[in-house]
C-alpha positions, 0 to 999 in steps of 0.5 A: 021169869026173867030170872029163870031164863037169864040166870038159871037156864044157862047153867042147866043148858051146860049140864043138859048138853053134857047129859045129851052128849053122854046119852048120844054116846058122844061123851063116853063114860071114861071121858066123863070121868076124865073131865070130872077128875080134871075139874075136881082134882085140878081146876076147882082146887085152883079156883078155890085157892085163888079166890080164898088167897085173895079174899078179904077175910076180915071183911067177909068172915062173919059168924052170922053168915056161917051160923045161918047156913050151918045151923040150917045144914045140921037141922036138915041132917037131923030131919033127913036122919030122923025121917029115914029112921022114923018114917021109913024104918031105914037102918041107922047107917042107911039113915046117916047116908040119907041125912048126909044127902039132905044137908050137903048142897051143891055149893060149888058147881051150882052155887057159884055160877047161879049166884054170879049170874044173878048178882055179879062176880062181887057177890061171890065173897060170901059164897067163898066164905061158906065154901072155905069150911063147907066140905071139911065141916060136913065131911068131918061130921058125916064121917064121925057119925057114920063111924060111930053108927057102924061101931054098933056099941063096940068100944071105938078106938079114938085114934082110929076114928080121928085117922079115918076122919082126917083121911076122908077130909085131907085126901080131897083136892078141893079141901087142899085148895081151900087150906092152901088159899087160907095159908097164903092169905093169912101168911101174907106171902107174895103171890108171883104174878106168872104163877097166879096167872096160870092158876087163874087160867085153870080156875076159869075153866073149872065151872064150865068143865064141871057143869058139862061133866056133871051132865055126863054123870047124871046120865048114870043115875036112875030114879028107882024105888024108894021114891018117898025117901028120895022126895023127902031128901029133895024137899029138905035140900030144896026148901027146908035148908034154904028156908031155915037159912033165910029165917036165921039170916034175916031174923036172928043174925040180921045179915046184910043183903050180900051175905043173906044172898050168899047164905040162901042161894048156897043153901038152895042148891040140890045135893051134890055128887059128894052125897052119892060119893059119901054113900058109895064110900060106905056102900049104904043108901046109894040108890036114894043118894043117887036118885036124889042128886038127879031128881033135885038137880032138875027140880032145882030150876024151879026151886032156885027161881022161887028163892031168887024171887024171895031174896032182895 
């Protein structure tokens, strides 16, 4: 119970304050958009850049860590896609969007602060390793599958597909922050103290600003219809993905405690707003994605507490 109160509850207090402020009309819709734009386009990329630029890549990049998380993620996509197709008879393109919502966990806005509160700042190295390829990998896969699904068997121009995938990836500021951090880290370029101090100041504002803004964003989502499909997405995201990650991390790759925690806690997060953004980009499965983001975020208070009890 202490984990629920001391670790999880403060994070959801910030989200709840944003939600309450938006509901009371004190946090206008355009202001919510502005806060989220600041967080996602400026503060979060700075946080990722600094963290990855200073990360000890040799000590923390571990195939078992990445394998545990991403094998489980792709299995979760398959479960969401097949469930949507076979159980609920959804169209193929809808099923791709539902699969995307099932495997794209909120690794940044919730994964980082909850892991930090539970295990301390030094426990975040594994989280940053996953984050460094999380969005690019899952977006590349999702966009490629969606473009193939939309082709309906027609001849698909490989060049057009590659262009669409790359555009989807490298127009995201967070991806640019990750790539820039990796380049600085690998190049060994000096990091000017004054510039990095400014970047650090922006980065420190990322999580509280994003969590407060996320509360305002969640007000827009209404859990309407498709409740069985939404429940399936929530179950895959909150239980199947972390359970598979735990089994792989512990019994296949034999990860150490720090990497086990990072992998499972990242997998245990609910679908991120990116799940809705992906569905909206193609105009399919938006109601399921939006409702799953809302309901899974609140349900995750209990599911995350469960995983905190399981982890050493």
